[in-house]
Each structure stands twice: as C-alpha cells, then as structure tokens.
C-alpha positions as CSV (number, residue, x, y, z in Angstrom):
1,X,13.7,10.5,20.8
2,X,14.2,10.9,17.2
3,X,15.4,7.4,16.3
4,X,12.1,6.5,18.1
5,X,9.9,8.6,15.9
6,X,11.5,7.1,12.7
7,X,11.7,3.4,13.8
8,X,7.9,4.0,14.9
9,X,7.5,5.2,11.3
10,X,9.1,2.2,9.9
11,X,6.8,-0.2,11.4
12,X,3.9,1.5,10.4
13,X,4.8,1.2,7.0
14,X,5.6,-2.4,7.1
15,X,1.9,-2.8,8.5
16,X,0.5,-0.3,6.4
17,X,1.7,-2.3,3.3
18,X,0.5,-5.7,4.8
19,X,-2.8,-4.5,5.6
20,X,-3.4,-2.9,2.3
21,X,-1.7,-4.5,-0.2
22,X,-1.4,-8.6,1.1
23,X,-4.8,-8.8,3.2
24,X,-6.9,-6.1,1.4
25,X,-6.8,-8.6,-1.3
26,X,-8.0,-11.9,0.9
27,X,-11.2,-12.1,-0.6
28,X,-12.9,-14.6,1.8
29,X,-12.4,-12.3,4.5
30,X,-15.1,-9.6,4.8
31,X,-13.4,-7.6,7.4
32,X,-9.4,-7.2,7.4
33,X,-7.8,-6.8,11.0
34,X,-6.6,-3.3,11.5
35,X,-3.0,-3.4,12.3
36,X,-2.6,0.1,12.2
37,X,-5.3,1.3,15.0
38,X,-3.2,-1.7,17.3
39,X,0.3,-0.4,16.2
40,X,-0.9,3.5,17.1
41,X,-2.5,2.5,20.3
42,X,0.9,0.2,21.3
43,X,3.1,3.4,20.4
44,X,1.2,6.1,22.6
45,X,0.7,3.7,25.5
46,X,4.2,3.4,25.7
47,X,5.3,7.2,24.7
48,X,2.2,9.4,25.8
49,X,0.0,11.6,24.1
50,X,2.3,13.3,21.6
51,X,3.7,10.2,20.0
52,X,0.4,8.7,20.2
53,X,-0.7,11.9,18.1
54,X,1.9,12.0,15.4
55,X,1.8,8.3,14.8
56,X,-1.6,8.5,14.7
57,X,-1.6,11.3,12.0
58,X,1.3,9.1,10.3
59,X,-0.7,6.0,9.9
60,X,-3.8,8.2,9.0
61,X,-1.9,9.8,6.2
62,X,-0.6,6.4,5.1
63,X,-4.1,5.0,5.4
64,X,-5.2,7.8,3.1
65,X,-2.1,7.6,0.1
66,X,-3.1,3.8,0.4
67,X,-6.7,3.4,0.6
68,X,-9.8,5.3,-1.4
69,X,-10.9,6.5,1.6
70,X,-11.8,10.7,2.0
71,X,-8.4,12.1,2.6
72,X,-8.0,13.2,6.3
73,X,-10.1,10.8,7.6
74,X,-8.0,8.6,8.5
75,X,-5.5,11.0,10.2
76,X,-8.2,12.4,12.3
77,X,-9.8,9.1,13.6
78,X,-5.8,7.8,14.3
79,X,-4.7,11.1,15.8
80,X,-7.7,10.8,18.3
81,X,-7.5,7.1,19.3
82,X,-3.3,8.2,19.7
83,X,-4.4,10.8,21.9
84,X,-6.6,9.0,24.2
85,X,-4.2,5.9,24.1
86,X,-1.5,8.4,25.5
87,X,-3.6,9.7,28.1
88,X,-3.8,5.8,29.6
89,X,0.7,6.3,29.3
90,X,2.0,5.1,32.6
91,X,-1.7,4.5,33.9
92,X,-2.3,1.1,31.9
93,X,-0.2,-2.0,32.0
94,X,0.1,-3.1,28.9
95,X,1.9,-6.2,30.0
96,X,-1.4,-7.7,30.9
97,X,-3.2,-9.9,28.2
98,X,-6.5,-9.1,29.4
99,X,-5.7,-5.2,29.4
100,X,-4.4,-5.5,26.0
101,X,-7.8,-7.1,24.9
102,X,-10.2,-4.4,26.6
103,X,-7.7,-1.6,25.0
104,X,-8.3,-3.7,21.3
105,X,-11.7,-3.7,21.7
106,X,-12.2,-0.1,22.9
107,X,-9.8,1.3,20.3
108,X,-12.4,-0.4,17.8
109,X,-15.2,0.9,19.4
110,X,-13.8,4.9,19.0
111,X,-12.8,4.1,15.5
112,X,-16.1,3.5,14.5
113,X,-17.8,5.9,16.6
114,X,-15.7,8.4,15.2
115,X,-16.2,7.2,11.5
116,X,-20.3,7.5,12.4
117,X,-19.9,10.7,13.0
118,X,-17.9,11.6,10.3
119,X,-20.6,9.9,7.9
120,X,-23.3,12.0,9.4
121,X,-21.7,15.2,9.0
122,X,-20.5,14.1,5.5
123,X,-23.1,11.7,4.2
124,X,-22.0,11.6,0.7
125,X,-18.1,11.3,1.3
126,X,-18.1,8.9,4.3
127,X,-19.1,5.3,4.7
128,X,-20.1,4.6,8.2
129,X,-19.8,1.1,9.8
130,X,-23.1,-0.6,10.2
131,X,-22.6,-1.1,14.1
132,X,-24.8,-4.5,14.3
133,X,-23.2,-5.9,11.1
134,X,-21.3,-9.2,10.8
135,X,-18.4,-7.1,9.1
136,X,-18.3,-4.9,12.0
137,X,-18.4,-7.3,14.3
138,X,-15.7,-9.7,12.9
139,X,-13.4,-6.6,12.7
140,X,-14.1,-6.3,16.3
141,X,-13.1,-9.3,17.6
142,X,-10.0,-9.3,15.5
143,X,-9.0,-6.5,16.2
144,X,-9.7,-7.6,20.2
145,X,-8.3,-11.0,19.8
146,X,-4.9,-9.8,17.9
147,X,-4.3,-6.5,19.9
148,X,-2.4,-8.9,22.4
149,X,0.2,-10.1,19.8
150,X,0.8,-7.1,18.3
151,X,1.8,-5.8,21.7
152,X,4.0,-8.7,22.3
153,X,5.5,-8.5,18.9
154,X,5.9,-4.7,19.3
155,X,7.5,-5.1,22.7
156,X,10.5,-6.8,20.8
157,X,11.3,-3.4,19.7
158,X,11.2,-1.4,22.3
159,X,14.5,-0.5,22.5
160,X,14.2,1.3,18.8
161,X,10.4,2.5,19.8
162,X,10.8,3.9,23.7
163,X,13.0,6.4,23.9
164,X,15.4,6.3,27.0
165,X,14.1,8.4,30.1
166,X,16.0,11.1,31.4
167,X,15.7,12.1,34.8
168,X,12.7,11.5,37.5
169,X,9.5,11.7,36.4
C-alpha cells in the first residue's frame, strides 16, 4: 500500500511540473488541460475513496505551492473530486473509452462548480470560471478528450499504483 502511495505521488509531481512549468507557459493556449485532476480521478477509481482523497489532497497541495491560487483551494477541490471518484471504485468500467470521456467531463464540471461556490464565499480571493466562456469550454473539451489517453497511460503503471488485493472482497 505504501508503494502505491509513493508511486502515485511521484506521478503527481511529474504531471504537476508538466502542467505548471511547461503547459502554462504556452501563450497561444487560453486554457490548459488539468492533468492532475485526471490523475486523481484515475487513482480514486482504481484504489477507492481513501486513495482518491489522499492523492487529491496531495495534488492540490502541489498545485497550491506551484500556482498563485489561495492556499487550500485546490486541496479542497481535488479532495472532493477524489472522494467522488472513489465512490465509483468497482462500479465503473474504467477500460471503456466512453466511460472515461464521461468521467473526465463530470470531474471538470465538479471542479468548476466547487470553485464557483468558493468564489461566492470568498469573492476577493477566488476567481471562478465563467461557465459559458470559451476558456472553460476549451478546458472542458481538453479534459474530456484527454481523460481516456491519461487513463491509458496510467494503466501502464498499475503494478506500481494499484496495491495487490488480499482476501475476498
């Protein structure tokens, strides 16, 4: 179990660096895909609610340190997404392309809804998405389309990410 958490955290660090150091500096992209959100979604679907919450919190903490967002905002959002994704543990066929599209779509909508609620509570500190803007639509489309690819990539690391099952479930 410890090996899977450390492996998941290492993967989150790599994707956080790609997202914040490389993709955020491409000027012609108005929005960037949220690879960390998709990773948290995969970890939670594969390992359950606790793993989803832990990886969600860790990815949010990384993103809070690497970005200019208010400290704790990404931790909260990604922990909730990890918990909800973990709710689908063993109920969702993560190998289906169509299901992965839907999972990426709803994870992005949940993220946007949570950030919107936080912007209502803390209007001076949190900038929310404009739901009908082209920037949000582009991020939603990129996350939806890239979710099956990220899941396919992460499936190659299942021997490190998913702990071996013990006993009968």
